[in-house]
N, C-alpha and C positions, 0 to 999 in steps of 0.2 A: 914528888912525885905523885903519878897517880895510883892510887890504890886499886889492887888487884880485883875484881867483882869476889863480894865472899858467895861461897856455894848456898843457893837459894835452899828454906827448908824443903824438905824434899815432902810432899803433901802423903800423907798417909788414904792408900786407896779407903773406899767406899765399901763398909762392912757389907757382909753377904747375908742378906733374908730372904724372906720367902716373898717377894716382890721384884727380887733380882733378876733382871733379865737373863737369862742363862745362851741358848740356843734359837734362833732360826724365830727371834721375837717370844719366843715362850718363857714365861715366869719359874722359878724355881719349884713352885709348889707345884704345879702345872706337870714338868718334865718329873717328877718324882708319883704323881697322881698317874702319869699314862706309863709308865714303868710299872710301877704296882702293877696296875693291872694286868698288865703284859705278862707280867710272873706270875699272877693268880689263873690267869685263862691257861697256860704254860700248863701250870700243873694240874686244874681239871680236866686238863683233855689228857694229858698220861695219868692221870686216874682211871678217866670213864676207859680209855685205851686199853688199860693193863689191868682193870681190876684191881687193883693196889687195894681195895679195902680190908681193917684187918679184924677177923672174925674175934666178938668181943667175949660171949660165952665158948664154954668147952662144950656144950651142946649144938654151937651155930659150926665147930669146928670137927664133931662127929656127925653131922651133918653132910658137912660140905667133903669128905672123906667118904663115907658113903655114898653121895654121889658120884666122886671120882671114879669110883671103885666100879658101880654101877655101870657108867658111862667106858669104861676100859672095857668089861667083861660083853658089854652091847657090839663095842667095835670090833673084839674079838671073834668073837661070834657071824660078826657082817661079814669079816674078811672068809667066812666058808661056804658062804654062800654064793653056785656057782652065778656066774653071768646071764643075765636074760636070754638071749639069744640062746642059752645051750639048755635052757628049762620049758621052753616055748618051742614049737615048730611051724616053722611059716608055710601054709599048703603051698602046694605048687611044685 
């Protein structure tokens, strides 16, 4: 009787290294680098837009508080100024 073919040994997949091609012909280290640059760019952009820098000293905290209070006071006084067309008379 002929012997049934034995299961050939399954080939182990190649280990994943930094030189493994992942997507679109890019190697793993290139994909990680592009992703890291993207994440860093997003973080920097958000920090620039929202000014999320944390003050370092008590002096800076107090200065920022005084600046906000002065801006609020100025904005409140600015609302009490009548419109320009009420302040000036147009001849004619």
